[in-house]
N, C-alpha and C positions, 0 to 999 in steps of 0.2 A: 255359274253359281251366283246366287245373290250375295252381295257383300254388305256388311253392316255399314261400312263407310269407305269413302274414297275422297281424295282431295288433290287439288293442284298444289304442288310444293315448290315449283320453280318455273319461271318463264324462260330463262336462258341457262341451260338447255330446258326445253319443256319437259317437266317431270310430273307424274301423278303417283300418288301412293294409295294402295288398296289394303285394307285390313281384312284378313281372311283366316279361317280356321286351318291350321297347318295340317290337320288330318283329312281335310276334304280332298276328294279325288281330283277336282278341278285345280285346286291349289298345287297339288303335286305335279299335275300335267304342265301347269304354267312354269313351275320351277325347272322341270326337266327340259322343256322346249325353249326356255329362256325368253319367252314372249307370251303376251296375252292381249286380249282386247277388252274394252269396256263398252257396253252398249246400254244406253239410257232408253228405257221404255216408258211409254205413256200409260195412264191408268187403265186404258182399254186392255192392257196385257197383265193386269194384276193377278188374275187367276192362273195365267201361264207362269208367272214368276213364283206363285205359290207352289206350283207343281215342281219347279226347279228346286225350291227350298226344301221340299220333302222327299226328293228322289236322289238316291246315291248314284253318282256317275258310273260306278263299277257294276251297277245292277242292270243297266240298259245299254243297248248298242250305241245310241245317240241321244243323249239327255235333252238336247235342244229340240230335236224332232219329237221326242216323247212328250215334251211339254207343249207341243204345238207351235214351235218357233222355227221357221225356215231360216237357214243360214247359208253363207257362201264364204269363200276364201277372201281374206283381206286384200285390199288394193296394193299394199306395200309388203306386208308380212304374211307368212303362212299361218294365220290365225283365223278361227271362225269368227265371222261378224254376223249379227242377227239382221236379217232382211226386215226392213220396215222400222228399224230402231230410230228413235227421234234424234240420237247422236251416237257416234261411234269413235272410239280412240283405239288405234293400233299401237301397241307398246312393246319395246324390247326391254327385257329385265335389266335394270341398272344395279339394284342392290336389294337385300332382304334384311329384316331386323326382327328379332323376337321381342314382342311387347306383351307381357302377361301371357294370357292364353291364346293370343292371336299372333299371326305373322304379318308384318307390314312389308309388302313387296312394293318396290319403287320401279316404275317403268318410264323409259324415255319415249315420248310420243313421237312416232314415226309417220303417222297419218291421222287425220281427223276429218270428220264430216258431221253435218247437222242438217236437219230439215229447216223449212222456212220459219219455224217458230223461234229460231235463234238468229240474231244478227250480231250485235255487240254483246247482248245478254239475252236471257230467256224472256219471252213474252208469255207470262203466266196466264194471260187470257186465252192463249192458244195451246199451251203446254201444261199439262197437269201431271207432275212427276209422281212416281210411286215413292213413298217414304217407307223404307225398309229398316226396321230397327232390330232385326234378329227374329228368329222364329219363337217368340214368346207371346203367342196370341195372334199372330198373323201380321198383316200389312195394312196400310192405309194409304190414301193418296191426298194430295193437296187439292182442295176443292175450290180454291180461289177466295177472294175477299168476300166477307159477308156484308150485307147492307143493312145494318142496324140503325142507320141515321135517317 
């Protein structure tokens, strides 16, 4: 499921927080399995992410495949990870918190990987992230610095 926001919230232990709609099928699966993965996709996958945002997981056999995204089992956890993702985190559920109309799920990172556009930080000349702000008109992507000078 596309999420509106996620953030690193601790280095030791490594924790990430994800804001999600508690009624979403994927959120319910994550809570039931007590694990989830985060996959960061590049702008070449924007239309596929759009399909994920507009498809209910209970309506298809495999939502990722339906959106055109191949996946495999995680390296450490029994979670699906998207093949070709620019980065992936495999997380075990640490806690959950109701915040307004969303649920904040916190996961402890058990495995992490990234492609060569990431060393100590992202090289935005090589990685153009999808900026997802909820399905209120679609998505956009970071296009890099503009040269107006």
